[in-house]
C-alpha positions as CSV (number, residue, x, y, z in Angstrom):
1,X,158.1,58.0,75.2
2,X,155.5,59.8,77.3
3,X,152.9,62.5,77.6
4,X,153.1,65.8,79.4
5,X,151.1,68.8,80.3
6,X,152.2,72.2,81.5
7,X,151.1,75.7,82.4
8,X,153.2,78.9,82.4
9,X,151.2,81.8,83.9
10,X,152.0,85.5,83.2
11,X,149.6,86.5,86.0
12,X,150.9,84.1,88.6
13,X,147.4,82.4,88.7
14,X,147.6,78.6,87.9
15,X,144.7,76.2,87.9
16,X,144.0,73.9,90.8
17,X,146.2,70.8,91.0
18,X,143.0,68.7,91.0
19,X,141.8,70.1,87.6
20,X,145.4,70.0,86.3
21,X,145.7,66.3,87.3
22,X,142.4,65.5,85.5
23,X,143.7,67.0,82.2
24,X,147.0,65.2,82.7
25,X,145.1,61.9,82.9
26,X,144.0,62.4,79.3
27,X,147.4,61.3,78.2
28,X,147.9,58.5,80.7
29,X,148.0,55.9,77.9
30,X,151.1,57.7,76.6
31,X,152.8,57.0,79.9
32,X,151.2,54.4,82.1
33,X,154.3,53.6,84.3
34,X,154.3,56.7,86.6
35,X,152.6,60.1,86.9
36,X,154.1,63.1,88.7
37,X,153.3,66.8,89.0
38,X,155.4,69.7,90.2
39,X,153.7,73.0,91.0
40,X,155.3,76.4,91.7
41,X,154.0,80.0,91.9
42,X,153.7,80.6,88.1
43,X,153.9,77.2,86.5
44,X,152.9,73.6,86.7
45,X,154.4,70.6,85.0
46,X,152.8,67.1,84.8
47,X,154.3,64.0,83.3
48,X,153.0,60.5,82.4
49,X,156.0,58.2,81.9
50,X,156.5,55.2,79.6
51,X,159.7,53.7,81.0
52,X,162.3,52.9,78.3
53,X,165.7,53.8,79.7
54,X,166.5,53.4,83.4
55,X,163.3,51.9,84.6
56,X,163.9,53.1,88.2
57,X,162.2,56.1,89.8
58,X,165.4,58.0,89.0
59,X,164.2,58.3,85.4
60,X,160.8,59.8,86.3
61,X,159.9,63.4,85.3
62,X,159.4,66.3,85.6
63,X,163.1,67.0,86.3
64,X,164.8,70.0,87.9
65,X,168.4,70.7,86.7
66,X,171.2,70.2,89.3
67,X,171.6,74.0,89.7
68,X,167.8,74.4,90.3
69,X,167.5,76.9,87.4
70,X,165.6,74.7,84.9
71,X,162.5,72.7,85.2
72,X,161.8,70.3,82.3
73,X,159.5,67.7,80.8
74,X,160.6,65.7,77.7
75,X,158.9,63.2,75.5
76,X,160.9,61.1,73.1
77,X,164.4,59.7,72.8
78,X,167.8,61.3,72.4
79,X,169.9,58.9,70.4
80,X,173.3,60.6,70.9
81,X,172.9,61.1,74.7
82,X,175.8,58.8,75.6
83,X,178.1,60.6,73.2
84,X,177.0,64.0,74.6
85,X,177.7,62.8,78.1
86,X,181.3,61.9,77.1
87,X,181.9,64.9,75.0
88,X,180.9,67.3,77.8
89,X,182.4,65.3,80.6
90,X,179.1,65.3,82.5
91,X,179.4,63.9,86.1
92,X,177.2,63.4,89.1
93,X,174.3,61.9,87.0
94,X,171.6,60.4,89.2
95,X,170.1,58.3,86.3
96,X,171.3,56.4,83.2
97,X,168.5,58.0,81.1
98,X,168.8,60.5,78.3
99,X,166.6,62.8,80.4
100,X,169.4,63.0,83.0
101,X,171.9,64.0,80.3
102,X,169.5,66.7,79.1
103,X,169.1,68.5,82.4
104,X,172.9,68.5,83.0
105,X,173.5,69.9,79.5
106,X,171.0,72.7,80.2
107,X,173.1,73.8,83.2
108,X,176.3,73.6,81.2
109,X,175.3,74.9,77.8
110,X,171.9,76.7,78.1
111,X,168.8,75.9,76.2
112,X,169.6,76.8,72.6
113,X,173.1,75.2,72.6
114,X,171.7,72.1,74.2
115,X,168.9,71.7,71.6
116,X,171.4,72.3,68.7
117,X,173.4,69.2,69.8
118,X,170.5,66.8,70.0
119,X,169.8,63.9,67.6
120,X,166.5,62.2,68.2
121,X,162.8,62.4,68.3
122,X,161.6,64.8,70.9
123,X,159.2,67.4,72.3
124,X,160.7,69.4,75.2
125,X,159.3,72.1,77.5
126,X,161.7,74.0,79.7
127,X,161.0,76.6,82.4
128,X,164.0,78.9,83.0
129,X,163.3,80.2,86.5
130,X,166.1,82.7,86.3
131,X,164.8,84.6,83.3
132,X,161.1,83.6,83.9
133,X,160.7,82.2,80.4
134,X,159.1,79.1,78.8
135,X,160.9,77.3,75.9
136,X,159.2,74.7,73.7
137,X,161.1,72.7,71.0
138,X,160.3,69.9,68.7
139,X,162.5,67.5,66.7
140,X,163.6,68.3,63.2
141,X,161.2,65.9,61.4
142,X,158.2,66.4,63.6
143,X,158.0,62.9,65.0
144,X,156.8,63.9,68.4
145,X,153.8,66.2,69.0
146,X,153.8,69.4,70.9
147,X,150.7,71.7,71.1
148,X,150.4,75.1,72.9
149,X,147.7,77.7,73.5
150,X,148.0,81.4,74.3
151,X,145.6,83.3,76.5
152,X,145.5,86.3,78.8
153,X,146.5,84.0,81.6
154,X,149.6,82.6,79.9
155,X,150.5,79.5,78.0
156,X,149.3,75.9,78.1
157,X,151.4,73.2,76.4
158,X,150.9,69.5,76.0
159,X,151.5,66.3,74.1
160,X,147.8,66.2,73.1
161,X,145.6,68.7,71.4
162,X,142.6,68.0,73.7
163,X,144.7,68.7,76.8
164,X,145.0,72.3,75.5
165,X,141.5,73.0,74.2
166,X,139.9,71.4,77.3
167,X,142.0,73.5,79.6
168,X,140.0,76.1,81.5
169,X,142.1,78.9,79.9
170,X,140.7,77.9,76.5
171,X,137.6,75.6,76.7
172,X,135.0,78.4,77.0
173,X,136.4,80.4,74.2
174,X,137.0,77.9,71.4
175,X,136.8,79.4,67.9
176,X,137.3,77.3,64.8
177,X,139.5,78.7,62.0
178,X,137.7,78.4,58.6
179,X,141.1,78.2,56.7
180,X,142.5,75.3,58.7
181,X,139.2,73.5,58.8
182,X,139.2,73.7,55.1
183,X,142.7,72.2,55.0
184,X,141.5,69.4,57.3
185,X,138.7,68.4,54.9
186,X,141.1,68.5,52.0
187,X,144.2,67.0,53.4
188,X,142.9,65.1,56.4
189,X,145.2,66.5,59.2
190,X,146.3,69.7,60.9
191,X,149.4,71.1,59.3
192,X,151.9,72.6,61.8
193,X,152.1,75.3,63.1
194,X,148.3,75.6,62.8
195,X,145.4,73.8,64.4
196,X,141.6,74.1,63.7
197,X,141.3,76.5,66.7
198,X,142.4,80.1,67.0
199,X,145.0,80.8,69.6
200,X,146.1,77.1,69.7
201,X,149.1,76.1,67.7
202,X,151.7,73.4,67.2
203,X,155.4,73.8,67.5
204,X,156.8,73.5,64.0
205,X,159.4,70.8,63.4
206,X,163.0,72.0,64.1
207,X,161.9,75.1,65.9
208,X,162.6,76.5,69.4
209,X,160.0,78.9,70.8
210,X,160.6,81.2,73.8
211,X,157.7,82.7,75.7
212,X,157.8,85.4,78.5
213,X,155.5,88.0,79.9
214,X,156.8,90.3,77.1
215,X,155.7,88.0,74.2
216,X,157.3,85.2,72.2
217,X,160.4,84.6,70.1
218,X,160.9,81.9,67.4
219,X,164.4,80.5,66.9
220,X,164.9,78.1,63.9
221,X,167.1,75.2,65.2
222,X,167.3,73.0,62.1
223,X,164.8,73.1,59.3
224,X,165.5,71.6,55.9
225,X,165.5,73.9,52.9
226,X,163.2,73.7,49.9
227,X,166.3,74.9,47.9
228,X,168.6,72.3,46.6
229,X,171.8,72.1,48.6
230,X,174.8,72.1,46.3
231,X,176.5,68.9,47.2
232,X,178.2,66.2,45.1
233,X,176.2,63.1,44.5
234,X,177.9,60.2,46.2
235,X,179.4,57.9,43.6
236,X,178.2,54.8,45.4
237,X,175.2,56.3,47.3
238,X,173.6,53.1,48.3
239,X,176.7,51.7,49.9
240,X,177.4,55.0,51.7
241,X,173.9,55.2,52.9
242,X,173.8,51.6,54.2
243,X,176.8,52.5,56.4
244,X,175.0,55.6,57.7
245,X,171.8,53.7,58.3
246,X,173.6,50.8,60.0
247,X,175.0,53.3,62.6
248,X,171.6,54.9,63.0
249,X,169.8,51.6,63.6
250,X,172.5,50.5,66.1
251,X,172.0,53.7,68.1
252,X,168.2,53.3,68.1
253,X,168.4,49.8,69.5
254,X,169.4,51.1,72.9
255,X,166.6,50.1,75.3
256,X,166.0,48.6,78.7
257,X,162.7,47.1,77.6
258,X,161.8,44.5,74.8
259,X,162.4,45.9,71.3
260,X,161.6,44.6,67.8
261,X,160.9,45.8,64.3
262,X,157.9,46.0,62.1
263,X,158.3,43.9,59.0
264,X,156.1,44.4,55.9
265,X,156.4,43.3,52.3
266,X,157.8,46.6,51.1
267,X,161.3,48.0,50.9
268,X,161.8,50.2,54.0
269,X,161.0,48.0,57.0
270,X,162.9,45.0,55.5
271,X,166.0,47.2,55.3
272,X,165.6,48.4,58.9
273,X,165.0,44.8,60.0
274,X,168.1,43.5,58.2
275,X,170.3,46.1,59.8
276,X,168.8,45.6,63.2
277,X,169.5,41.8,62.9
278,X,173.1,42.6,62.1
279,X,173.4,44.6,65.3
280,X,171.3,42.4,67.5
281,X,171.3,38.7,66.6
282,X,168.3,37.8,68.6
283,X,166.2,40.5,67.0
284,X,162.5,39.7,66.4
285,X,160.3,41.1,63.6
286,X,156.6,41.6,63.9
287,X,154.3,41.2,60.8
288,X,150.6,42.0,60.5
289,X,148.4,40.0,58.1
290,X,144.9,40.7,57.0
291,X,142.5,38.2,55.3
292,X,142.2,40.4,52.2
293,X,144.3,39.5,49.2
294,X,144.6,43.1,48.0
295,X,146.2,44.3,51.2
296,X,147.9,41.3,52.8
297,X,151.7,41.4,52.7
298,X,152.4,38.7,55.3
299,X,153.6,36.1,52.7
300,X,156.3,38.3,51.2
301,X,157.3,39.6,54.7
302,X,157.7,36.0,55.8
303,X,160.0,35.4,52.8
304,X,162.1,38.4,53.9
305,X,162.3,37.1,57.4
306,X,163.3,33.6,56.3
307,X,166.1,34.9,54.1
308,X,167.8,36.9,56.9
309,X,166.9,34.2,59.5
310,X,165.2,36.6,61.8
311,X,162.5,35.3,64.2
312,X,159.2,36.5,62.9
313,X,156.0,37.0,64.9
314,X,153.1,36.9,62.5
315,X,149.7,38.1,63.6
316,X,146.7,37.5,61.3
317,X,143.4,39.3,61.6
318,X,140.2,39.3,59.6
319,X,138.2,42.4,58.5
320,X,135.7,42.0,61.2
321,X,138.4,42.3,63.8
322,X,139.4,45.7,62.4
323,X,135.8,46.9,62.1
324,X,135.3,46.2,65.8
325,X,138.1,48.5,66.9
326,X,137.2,51.6,64.8
327,X,135.3,53.4,67.6
328,X,138.0,52.5,70.1
329,X,140.7,53.9,67.8
330,X,139.0,57.3,67.5
331,X,139.4,57.8,71.2
332,X,143.2,58.0,70.7
333,X,143.0,60.6,68.0
334,X,142.3,63.8,70.0
335,X,142.5,66.0,67.0
336,X,140.7,65.7,63.6
337,X,142.5,63.1,61.6
338,X,141.3,61.6,58.3
339,X,143.8,58.9,57.2
340,X,141.8,55.6,57.5
341,X,145.0,53.5,57.5
342,X,145.0,54.6,61.2
343,X,142.7,51.6,61.7
344,X,145.2,48.9,60.8
345,X,148.0,51.0,62.4
346,X,146.1,51.0,65.7
347,X,145.5,47.3,65.4
348,X,149.1,46.3,64.7
349,X,150.5,48.5,67.5
350,X,147.9,47.1,69.9
351,X,149.0,43.6,69.1
352,X,152.7,44.4,69.1
353,X,152.4,46.0,72.6
354,X,151.5,42.6,74.1
355,X,155.1,41.5,73.7
356,X,157.2,44.6,73.1
357,X,157.5,48.2,74.4
358,X,159.6,49.6,71.6
359,X,159.4,49.1,67.8
360,X,161.4,50.3,64.8
361,X,159.4,51.3,61.8
362,X,160.2,52.0,58.1
363,X,158.4,55.3,57.9
364,X,160.1,58.2,56.0
365,X,161.8,56.2,53.3
366,X,159.3,57.2,50.6
367,X,159.6,60.9,51.4
368,X,163.4,60.9,51.6
369,X,164.2,58.7,48.6
370,X,161.5,59.6,46.1
371,X,159.1,56.7,46.6
372,X,155.9,58.2,45.3
373,X,154.8,57.8,41.7
374,X,153.2,61.2,41.9
375,X,156.7,62.7,41.9
376,X,157.5,61.1,38.6
377,X,154.1,62.2,37.2
378,X,154.9,65.8,38.0
379,X,158.3,65.7,36.3
380,X,156.8,64.1,33.2
381,X,154.1,66.7,32.8
382,X,155.5,69.9,34.2
383,X,156.5,71.2,30.8
384,X,152.8,71.6,29.9
385,X,152.5,74.3,32.6
386,X,155.1,76.5,30.9
387,X,152.5,77.1,28.1
388,X,150.0,79.9,28.9
389,X,146.7,78.4,30.2
390,X,144.5,79.8,27.4
391,X,146.8,78.3,24.7
392,X,147.4,75.1,26.7
393,X,143.7,74.1,26.9
394,X,143.0,73.7,23.2
395,X,146.5,72.2,22.5
396,X,146.0,69.6,25.1
397,X,142.4,68.8,23.9
398,X,143.7,68.1,20.4
399,X,146.7,66.1,21.7
400,X,144.5,63.9,23.8
401,X,142.1,63.3,20.9
402,X,145.0,62.3,18.6
403,X,146.2,60.0,21.4
404,X,149.5,61.9,21.6
405,X,149.0,62.4,25.4
406,X,146.9,60.9,28.1
407,X,146.5,63.6,30.7
408,X,143.9,66.2,31.5
409,X,145.6,67.7,34.6
410,X,147.2,70.7,32.7
411,X,143.8,71.3,31.1
412,X,142.0,71.7,34.5
413,X,144.7,73.4,36.6
414,X,146.1,76.8,35.8
415,X,149.5,76.2,37.3
416,X,151.8,73.5,38.6
417,X,151.2,74.5,42.3
418,X,147.4,74.0,41.9
419,X,147.9,70.5,40.4
420,X,150.4,69.4,43.0
421,X,148.2,70.6,45.8
422,X,145.2,68.8,44.2
423,X,147.2,65.5,44.1
424,X,147.3,65.6,47.9
425,X,143.6,66.6,48.4
426,X,141.0,63.9,49.1
427,X,138.1,66.2,48.2
428,X,138.3,67.9,44.8
429,X,139.1,71.6,45.0
430,X,135.7,72.7,43.5
431,X,133.8,70.6,46.0
432,X,136.0,71.9,48.8
433,X,135.2,75.5,47.8
434,X,131.5,74.7,48.1
435,X,131.9,73.1,51.5
436,X,133.8,76.1,52.9
437,X,132.9,78.9,50.4
438,X,134.3,81.8,52.4
439,X,137.7,80.3,53.3
440,X,141.0,79.9,51.5
441,X,144.0,77.9,52.6
442,X,146.2,79.4,55.3
443,X,149.4,81.3,54.4
444,X,151.4,78.5,55.9
445,X,149.8,75.9,53.6
446,X,150.2,78.1,50.6
447,X,153.9,78.6,51.4
448,X,154.3,74.8,51.6
449,X,153.1,74.4,48.1
450,X,155.0,77.4,46.6
451,X,157.3,76.0,43.9
452,X,160.8,77.5,43.4
453,X,161.3,80.0,40.6
454,X,164.1,77.9,39.0
455,X,162.1,74.9,37.8
456,X,164.8,72.6,36.5
457,X,163.9,68.9,36.9
458,X,166.4,68.5,39.7
459,X,165.2,71.6,41.6
460,X,161.6,70.5,41.2
461,X,162.4,67.0,42.4
462,X,164.1,68.3,45.5
463,X,161.2,70.6,46.2
464,X,158.8,67.7,45.8
465,X,160.7,65.9,48.6
466,X,160.6,69.0,50.8
467,X,156.9,69.3,50.2
468,X,156.3,65.6,51.0
469,X,158.6,65.8,54.1
470,X,156.8,68.8,55.7
471,X,153.4,67.8,54.2
472,X,152.2,64.3,53.6
473,X,154.9,62.7,55.9
474,X,153.5,64.8,58.9
475,X,150.2,63.0,58.4
476,X,151.9,59.7,58.5
477,X,153.8,60.6,61.7
478,X,150.6,61.8,63.4
479,X,148.9,58.5,62.4
480,X,151.7,56.3,63.9
481,X,152.3,58.4,67.0
482,X,148.6,58.5,68.1
483,X,148.0,54.8,67.3
484,X,151.1,53.5,69.0
485,X,150.9,55.8,72.0
486,X,147.2,54.9,72.3
487,X,148.6,51.4,73.1
488,X,151.6,52.6,75.2
489,X,154.1,51.6,72.5
490,X,157.1,53.6,71.5
491,X,157.8,53.6,67.7
492,X,161.3,54.8,66.6
493,X,161.9,56.0,63.0
494,X,165.5,55.3,61.9
495,X,165.0,56.9,58.4
496,X,164.3,60.2,60.2
497,X,167.4,60.2,62.2
498,X,169.2,63.5,61.5
499,X,172.2,61.7,59.9
500,X,169.9,59.9,57.5
501,X,168.0,63.1,56.6
502,X,171.2,65.0,56.0
503,X,172.5,62.2,53.7
504,X,169.3,62.1,51.6
505,X,169.1,65.9,51.3
506,X,172.5,66.0,49.6
507,X,171.7,63.1,47.2
508,X,169.1,64.1,44.6
509,X,169.1,62.3,41.3
510,X,169.4,64.5,38.2
511,X,166.1,63.2,37.0
512,X,163.5,60.4,37.3
513,X,162.6,58.7,34.0
514,X,160.6,55.7,35.1
515,X,159.1,53.9,38.1
516,X,162.1,51.6,38.5
517,X,164.2,54.6,39.6
518,X,161.9,55.5,42.5
519,X,163.7,54.7,45.8
520,X,166.7,53.5,43.9
521,X,169.2,54.1,46.7
522,X,167.0,52.1,49.1
523,X,166.5,49.3,46.6
524,X,170.3,49.0,46.1
525,X,170.8,49.0,49.9
526,X,168.2,46.3,50.2
527,X,169.9,44.2,47.6
528,X,172.9,43.9,49.9
529,X,170.7,41.7,52.1
530,X,167.9,40.1,49.9
531,X,167.7,38.6,46.4
532,X,166.6,40.8,43.5
533,X,163.5,38.9,42.7
534,X,162.1,39.3,46.2
535,X,162.8,43.1,46.2
536,X,161.1,43.7,42.9
537,X,157.7,42.2,43.9
538,X,155.1,44.9,43.9
539,X,154.1,46.3,47.3
540,X,150.4,46.0,48.1
541,X,150.1,48.8,50.6
542,X,149.1,49.0,54.3
543,X,145.4,49.7,54.1
544,X,141.8,48.5,54.3
545,X,138.9,48.2,51.9
546,X,137.4,51.5,53.1
547,X,135.0,52.0,50.2
548,X,133.4,48.6,50.8
549,X,133.2,49.3,54.6
550,X,131.6,52.8,54.1
551,X,129.0,51.4,51.8
552,X,128.2,48.4,54.0
553,X,129.3,47.9,57.6
554,X,129.8,51.6,58.4
555,X,126.9,53.0,56.3
556,X,124.5,53.3,59.2
557,X,127.0,55.0,61.4
558,X,128.0,57.4,58.6
559,X,124.3,58.4,58.2
560,X,123.9,58.8,61.9
561,X,126.9,61.2,62.3
562,X,126.5,63.1,59.0
563,X,122.7,63.3,58.6
564,X,121.2,62.9,62.1
565,X,123.6,64.7,64.4
566,X,124.3,68.5,64.4
567,X,127.3,69.1,62.3
568,X,130.3,70.6,64.2
569,X,131.3,73.9,62.7
570,X,128.0,74.4,60.9
571,X,128.3,78.2,61.5
572,X,130.6,78.4,58.5
573,X,130.6,74.9,56.9
574,X,128.0,74.4,54.2
575,X,126.4,71.4,55.7
576,X,124.0,70.9,52.7
577,X,127.1,70.5,50.5
578,X,128.6,68.0,52.9
579,X,125.4,66.0,52.8
580,X,125.2,66.3,49.0
581,X,128.8,65.0,48.7
582,X,128.0,62.0,51.0
583,X,124.7,61.3,49.1
584,X,126.5,61.2,45.8
585,X,129.0,58.7,47.2
586,X,126.1,56.3,48.1
587,X,124.5,56.9,44.7
588,X,127.7,55.5,43.1
589,X,128.8,58.7,41.5
590,X,132.5,59.5,41.1
591,X,133.1,60.5,44.7
592,X,136.2,59.3,46.4
593,X,135.8,57.2,49.6
594,X,138.8,58.9,51.3
595,X,137.0,62.3,51.2
596,X,133.9,60.7,52.7
597,X,136.1,59.3,55.5
598,X,137.4,62.8,56.2
599,X,133.8,64.0,56.7
600,X,132.9,61.0,58.9
601,X,136.1,61.3,60.9
602,X,135.5,65.0,61.6
603,X,132.2,64.2,63.2
604,X,133.6,61.2,65.1
605,X,136.4,63.5,66.5
606,X,133.9,66.2,67.5
607,X,131.6,63.8,69.3
608,X,134.4,61.8,71.0
609,X,136.4,64.8,72.1
610,X,134.6,68.2,71.9
611,X,130.8,68.0,72.1
């Protein structure tokens, strides 16, 4: 796990190594163990390494392939690298790292064929000196970040957004995009392939991009479809999936540094921990507790740990500890980001790093196995949207008055897409339109929320998973990556191994009728390790009392950044509407705290990283 920066010039004019090194330093926390730069006539590659496999200097990057044709930087982990080494009879390796296998594969197979065979979490940049091209690729789930900017000079690419927008090829010509700024204020993150700046993008998950002096080419490597794959439902899905996940977890335990699991009181991380304990008997589990009864899961996590006899490291904090790190944590979010659970995530990774370098997490389980109640809500109410809007409104009004129904969503939203989109927004659509009155969402975001024409329950259910996978889950992955790498900690995500995703994509229940059926496959897998009464205890959620904080401890800072400082993007953001929204929140009107955090976090990002 590391951080890299690169330039690929189409004019053979690269920046000075001194300035390049200064930009590379911005991601030093992602890789504190070594820093190296290679410079040639039309490109530069810089790398900050966090040593995980082969801790010797042989594992350092950037790397040149044995033939000398390819120069490469790679952030992440390739879990099937040992298998690939055997399959392709690779010899003459100078290191036992997965990076070494990659550069040998490039010589043997070429870029596309190499990437097609990878299973892991990765962001890779490759210079082909023979064809004078740059290739960028990113893992299939979008776990590892990869940003790039296009200019008249060429291409800048990096692990961090600020390394691109602060680069001399871009910093004097930054132009915000109203459509993606609007998406940030609504959703709280930048949706790939877009960013809030023109000419700066993200590599989309499962995509290979090739750049040359003649332009660019996009090559889909593996992207999961919104259309339901016709596959038989496994008769005993939970047992089959447990076997798949057992293999996945075993592969992800390969490490030359201390490794452990995160353990909460939910379903996902206890399952990962149980399987890790089976493969590694001396496995340790790390649990984070907070002195707030609504959010503390440490007691239930301890019961899980006790049942499978895993050694548990429990770290308890109070609210004041979390409040003290808020400003520090913003330093490690170099892009606008509005999910306030980034605060406890930063705190837990900071503490875990004191003992471990690699952690396994339970992220991705909700998205793959239908863990969100909002999915069930859509299925239960989608029939209303088949009725024409003009007829639907009076019908629903009467039905609610007679207590036949208890919903107003089909009354306010014209179609199902609008309602599903609104479920993910933290600022109501009408308020969002007032904040950015001359902007609509990007075509990419509209495409993400475009429902299939065939709207059977099963098709809609699968589409909801697709939407969560390439939407909400991306926000979760950003949160965890930036928080963990801010503390030089690698977090691996077994549920998002390609074998796990492939299994889940082919196992869609015919319908969901009640909350007990959410995540049924994972609950049944978990029951193989823990008693039923422990599993069925309600999860509390990994969060903080943000409304209380905003109205008390953070109120002064919110007013300072929203009312007293110039608002970033004021040339097209309606700042008066922003201030009105914040004022209403403090007047105790029906204004969500999460949306206020989006506004506050935007200003904190701008003043920490841009202004």
